[in-house]
N, C-alpha and C positions, 0 to 999 in steps of 0.2 A: 491598344487595347487588350490584346492575346497574351503582352509581352504581362501586362497586369496580374492575368488570370494566372497564370505559371507560376509568376512569385508569391501569388495567393497561397498556392496547393503549395510550394517549396517552403513558404513558413508555417501553414498546416500540417505537412509533415515532420517539420522539427518540435514543433510546438507537440507535434502524439510521440515523439520519442521522448522528449523530455519531461513526459507525463509516464512513459511507461517505465525510464530510466528511477522514478523518485517512486515511484509505488514499488519497484526492486528492494529497492532502496528501505522505505517503510518495512516491507516483508521480513529483511533481514533483521531490523530492528524491532520488529515484535517479535520474530521467533526468539532473540536473545532474549527477551523480555520473558515470555512461557517460556523458556528454560531454569530464568533467575525465579520463575513464581513457583515451579518445579523444585528448583532445591532448595527454596523457601518453606513448604510444603512440607519435603524428605526433612526437614531439620522439625520441624513441630512447630513453626512459627502457626495460628492461625490467620495473620495477616496472607499468606501463599494464594489462600483461597479465592481473596477477591481479585488479586492482583491475576491468576490465570485466566478467570472469567473476563477481566478487563480488557486481559490481551487478548481473549479467544475473540471479541467483540470489535477487539480493533482487527483486528486480520480480516472478521468479515466483511467486516465499513466499506475498508479499505480494496479490497476484493471487488467489493461488489459498487463499488465507486468508479471502478476499470473497467468491470462489463460492461458501467453505465456509458463508458465513455470511446467502450470501441463501438457502442452498437448505434453512437451518433457522429461517430468519424468516419 
C-alpha cells in the first residue's frame, strides 16, 4: 500500500509539471499574439484593438487558472 501512495504522488508531481509547462507555452503564444495585435494597431487597423483585448483577457485567464491549480495542488 505505501508503494501505491508514492506512485500517486509521483504521478501528481508529473501532472503538475506538465501543466506548468503548458502554461508557460501558452504565455509565450499569448505574448506573441499581443505583440501582433500591437503591430496591427500601429499599422492603423481597427481589429488590432479587439485582438489586444482578447490577448490580455487570455493572459489573465491562463494565469488565473494556474494560480487556482497551484492552490489545490
